[in-house]
LORO-864319 format. One record per residue (C-alpha): residue number from 0; residue in one letter; x, y, z. Coordinates in pm, 1 decimal. Each point is the difference from the previous one (the first is absolute). Example, Ala and Ser with C-alpha at 12.3 -4.5 7.8 and 13.67 -1.06 7.14 Angstrom:
+-----+--------+----------+----------+----------+
| num | residu |        u |        v |        w |
+-----+--------+----------+----------+----------+
|   0 |      A |   1230.0 |   -450.0 |    780.0 |
|   1 |      S |    137.0 |    344.0 |    -66.0 |
+-----+--------+----------+----------+----------+
//
This chain:
+-----+--------+----------+----------+----------+
| num | residu |        u |        v |        w |
+-----+--------+----------+----------+----------+
|   0 |      X |  -1063.6 |   -840.7 |   -912.3 |
|   1 |      X |    300.5 |    169.4 |    157.4 |
|   2 |      X |    286.8 |    119.8 |   -213.0 |
|   3 |      X |    333.0 |   -176.7 |     16.8 |
|   4 |      X |    297.0 |    157.8 |    172.6 |
|   5 |      X |    222.9 |    209.0 |   -222.8 |
|   6 |      X |    299.5 |    -13.6 |    232.6 |
|   7 |      X |    328.3 |   -173.9 |    -74.0 |
|   8 |      X |     81.9 |   -334.7 |    156.0 |
|   9 |      X |    286.7 |    166.9 |    185.0 |
|  10 |      X |   -229.3 |    261.5 |    154.6 |
|  11 |      X |   -256.1 |   -263.3 |     99.7 |
|  12 |      X |    275.1 |   -214.9 |    154.2 |
|  13 |      X |    123.5 |    299.7 |    197.9 |
|  14 |      X |   -353.0 |     67.7 |    129.4 |
|  15 |      X |    -50.2 |   -368.8 |     79.4 |
|  16 |      X |    324.2 |     -4.4 |    199.6 |
|  17 |      X |   -107.3 |    311.2 |    194.0 |
|  18 |      X |   -338.5 |   -157.5 |     74.8 |
|  19 |      X |    151.7 |   -329.2 |    115.3 |
|  20 |      X |    240.3 |    176.6 |    236.7 |
|  21 |      X |   -287.6 |    204.5 |    144.2 |
|  22 |      X |   -216.5 |   -313.7 |     31.9 |
|  23 |      X |    272.7 |   -174.5 |    199.6 |
|  24 |      X |     48.3 |    306.0 |    221.9 |
|  25 |      X |   -371.8 |     22.2 |     77.0 |
|  26 |      X |    -31.7 |   -371.3 |     71.0 |
|  27 |      X |    298.3 |     21.3 |    235.5 |
|  28 |      X |   -151.1 |    300.2 |    178.1 |
|  29 |      X |   -338.0 |   -171.3 |     34.7 |
|  30 |      X |    159.9 |   -314.8 |    139.8 |
|  31 |      X |    134.3 |    203.7 |    293.7 |
|  32 |      X |   -346.7 |     55.6 |    147.4 |
|  33 |      X |   -252.2 |   -203.3 |   -200.3 |
|  34 |      X |    -67.2 |   -354.1 |   -114.0 |
|  35 |      X |    -74.9 |    -80.9 |   -363.8 |
|  36 |      X |   -351.4 |   -128.4 |    -55.9 |
|  37 |      X |    -15.9 |   -356.3 |   -127.1 |
|  38 |      X |   -335.9 |     63.3 |   -166.4 |
|  39 |      X |     32.8 |    334.3 |   -178.8 |
|  40 |      X |    285.1 |    113.5 |   -222.9 |
|  41 |      X |    174.6 |    322.9 |    108.1 |
|  42 |      X |   -186.1 |     -4.3 |    332.4 |
|  43 |      X |    171.4 |     24.0 |    334.8 |
|  44 |      X |   -131.5 |     10.7 |    353.7 |
|  45 |      X |    173.3 |    226.0 |    249.1 |
|  46 |      X |     87.9 |   -188.5 |    315.3 |
|  47 |      X |   -110.0 |    138.8 |    334.1 |
|  48 |      X |    309.7 |     70.4 |    211.2 |
|  49 |      X |     26.9 |   -140.8 |    352.0 |
|  50 |      X |    201.3 |    221.1 |    235.4 |
|  51 |      X |   -155.3 |    -96.3 |    333.2 |
|  52 |      X |   -302.5 |     52.3 |    222.8 |
|  53 |      X |     64.9 |    346.2 |    139.2 |
|  54 |      X |   -227.2 |    282.6 |   -115.5 |
|  55 |      X |    284.5 |    191.1 |   -168.2 |
|  56 |      X |    105.8 |   -318.2 |   -181.0 |
|  57 |      X |   -358.4 |    -59.0 |   -113.0 |
|  58 |      X |    -23.3 |    356.0 |   -129.4 |
|  59 |      X |    327.9 |    -46.4 |   -189.0 |
|  60 |      X |   -128.1 |   -329.3 |   -149.6 |
|  61 |      X |   -311.2 |    173.6 |   -132.9 |
|  62 |      X |    195.6 |    297.2 |   -132.6 |
|  63 |      X |    254.4 |   -222.8 |   -175.6 |
|  64 |      X |   -269.9 |   -225.3 |   -145.0 |
|  65 |      X |   -193.7 |    300.2 |   -131.6 |
|  66 |      X |    314.7 |    139.0 |   -161.4 |
|  67 |      X |     92.7 |   -338.9 |   -145.9 |
|  68 |      X |   -352.1 |    -57.3 |   -135.7 |
|  69 |      X |      6.0 |    332.9 |   -187.5 |
|  70 |      X |    345.5 |    -77.0 |   -135.9 |
|  71 |      X |   -112.7 |   -350.9 |    -99.5 |
|  72 |      X |   -290.9 |    137.1 |   -202.4 |
|  73 |      X |    220.8 |    252.4 |   -177.7 |
|  74 |      X |    272.6 |   -252.8 |    -80.7 |
|  75 |      X |   -256.0 |   -255.7 |   -121.7 |
|  76 |      X |   -142.9 |    256.7 |   -241.3 |
|  77 |      X |    347.5 |     74.9 |   -134.5 |
|  78 |      X |     70.5 |   -372.4 |    -33.3 |
|  79 |      X |   -322.5 |    -49.4 |   -199.0 |
|  80 |      X |     98.2 |    291.7 |   -226.8 |
|  81 |      X |    341.2 |   -158.6 |    -55.7 |
|  82 |      X |   -158.3 |   -332.3 |    -92.7 |
|  83 |      X |   -238.6 |    175.2 |   -241.1 |
|  84 |      X |    294.9 |    176.3 |   -164.5 |
|  85 |      X |    199.1 |   -324.3 |    -28.8 |
|  86 |      X |   -305.0 |   -165.6 |   -156.2 |
|  87 |      X |    -34.8 |    286.5 |   -251.2 |
|  88 |      X |    369.2 |    -38.3 |    -88.9 |
|  89 |      X |    -48.9 |   -373.8 |    -57.1 |
|  90 |      X |   -313.3 |     62.8 |   -209.6 |
|  91 |      X |    169.4 |    272.4 |   -204.0 |
|  92 |      X |   -237.7 |    278.9 |    104.1 |
|  93 |      X |    223.4 |    177.3 |    254.1 |
|  94 |      X |     29.9 |    377.0 |    -28.6 |
|  95 |      X |   -332.9 |     56.2 |   -173.4 |
|  96 |      X |   -244.9 |    230.0 |    179.7 |
|  97 |      X |   -304.5 |   -194.9 |    115.0 |
|  98 |      X |   -225.6 |    299.7 |    -69.8 |
|  99 |      X |    109.6 |    138.4 |   -335.9 |
| 100 |      X |    208.2 |   -289.4 |   -142.1 |
| 101 |      X |    292.1 |    232.3 |    -70.7 |
| 102 |      X |    358.2 |    -76.3 |    106.3 |
| 103 |      X |    103.2 |    123.6 |    345.0 |
| 104 |      X |    315.5 |    213.2 |     -5.5 |
| 105 |      X |    318.6 |   -196.0 |     80.3 |
| 106 |      X |    102.8 |    258.9 |    260.2 |
| 107 |      X |   -328.0 |    -57.8 |    186.4 |
| 108 |      X |     48.7 |   -376.9 |    -11.6 |
| 109 |      X |    354.8 |     29.1 |    129.0 |
| 110 |      X |   -118.5 |    224.5 |    283.8 |
| 111 |      X |   -305.0 |   -215.4 |     77.7 |
| 112 |      X |     27.8 |   -340.9 |   -169.5 |
| 113 |      X |   -347.8 |   -106.8 |    115.6 |
| 114 |      X |   -172.3 |    285.5 |   -184.2 |
| 115 |      X |   -301.9 |   -112.0 |   -193.9 |
| 116 |      X |    -96.2 |    339.6 |   -135.1 |
| 117 |      X |    165.8 |    284.7 |   -183.0 |
| 118 |      X |     53.1 |    335.9 |    169.0 |
| 119 |      X |   -288.3 |    167.0 |   -187.2 |
| 120 |      X |   -253.7 |   -267.0 |     99.6 |
| 121 |      X |    126.5 |     -5.6 |    358.5 |
| 122 |      X |    -37.3 |    377.4 |     23.4 |
| 123 |      X |   -352.5 |    -24.3 |   -137.7 |
| 124 |      X |    -87.7 |   -273.7 |    248.8 |
| 125 |      X |    133.0 |    201.4 |    293.0 |
| 126 |      X |   -149.1 |    330.3 |   -121.8 |
| 127 |      X |    339.4 |    168.9 |    -33.0 |
| 128 |      X |    -81.3 |    174.6 |   -325.0 |
+-----+--------+----------+----------+----------+
//
């Protein structure tokens, strides 16, 4: 069973506000080049641009689609992380490392509000020790 968050309500509200602003920004960005899936939460499908039938236009369509698809995948991952963090806030387990069950430093959470691990565990996972 995960430990409960030790952070103040004010700190958690501040983090929640940051996450909600970032969520809105990402959804707005995704809506510029992708359609939201009606079947899967936090899933978008990049639209294929139509510039014309000339070979240079076709090449540009492919290049733009490839770029948009990569961006879509990255933004979707961030959006899922935001939703996980908002869920942890609602459940009262936000800010607790998922590996060692110790509190994550407030400075880390302010810098990266979607963090699910403390600095020590993250370093261990990425072999930075």
